[in-house]
N, C-alpha and C positions, 0 to 999 in steps of 0.2 A: 537437508530432515535430519541431518544428526543432530545438529543447534538443539532444533525444537525436541529429538528424543531426549535429548540432554534438559530440558528445559523438563519434558514431561515426567522425566522419572525423580528429577531434583523437586519437583511439584509434590511427587509421588510420595517421596520421602521425607519433606517437611511435612503433607499433611499425616502420616503414622509416624513422628516424631513426636506431632503434636496429640496425637490420637493417645500416645500410651501416658504422656504426660498428662491427658486429660482423664486414662483410665487408672493411673499411679494416684493423683491427687481424689479421684470417686474412692479410692479404696481407700486411701489412709480416714475421707469422713465417714467412713463407713465402718473403719475400724471403731473412730473417736466416738462416734453416733451408737455404735453395742457398747461402751465402754457406759458411756451415759445412762443406756439404757438400760444397764447390770445394776450400776448406782441407785437407781427411781429405787428398781426393783427388790435393791437389798432393802429400801428404806422403807417399803410399803413392808415388804415383807417385815421387820420391825414393829412399824405400826399396828398392823394386822396379829401377830403374835402378843402384845400388848393389849387389845381390846380381846383377843382368847382366851388370856390367863384374866383378864377381868370375869368372862364367861365364864368360865369352869369355879370361881371362887364365888361365885355369888351362884350357882349352879349348887354345890358341894354346903351352899348355907341353906338354900332354901329345901335340898335334900332331909338336909340334916333339924330343920323343923318338921317335918313331913313323918319324918322316923320318930321324933318327940311326940308332937300329938297325935301320932298312929301306937304307940306306947301307952300315952293317956287314956286315948279310946280304950284301949286293949284290958288293963286296969281298972276303968270304971265301970265295961259290961263286958265283962267276961262272956257271958252264954252267947251275948249278941253277937261277937266277935268270932267266937265258936260256929255258931250259925254260918257266918259270912265264908268262911274258910271253907268250911264241907260245902258251901253250893259253886266256890268256886271251882275247887278239886271237880265235884261232881262233874260240871261245865267242860271243864279242862278234859275227865277222862271220855265225856261221850263227843266231845270233839274231835282229840285225837285216837281214839278208840274206832271210830268207822273208817280208819283206812284200809 
């Protein structure tokens, strides 16, 4: 029976070695996949950053246009502008004064 026990022991050692090799190969693949994922995320981040900068520039341009329009309206109709500012202040005072 010692030959059978030795054969079983050898088989277990072989299975253990094969399992170790498979685990190491899987770990290496995982590290490689992690590196690829990191590179893809960085590339996507750069694309998103460029898009965000374009949106920011567009927003700045639109805000400047609105400010110019408000300035022009205030110069053309000062009494109406004063009345709207007073009304807005009154509404804010009523809303926040009731706390």
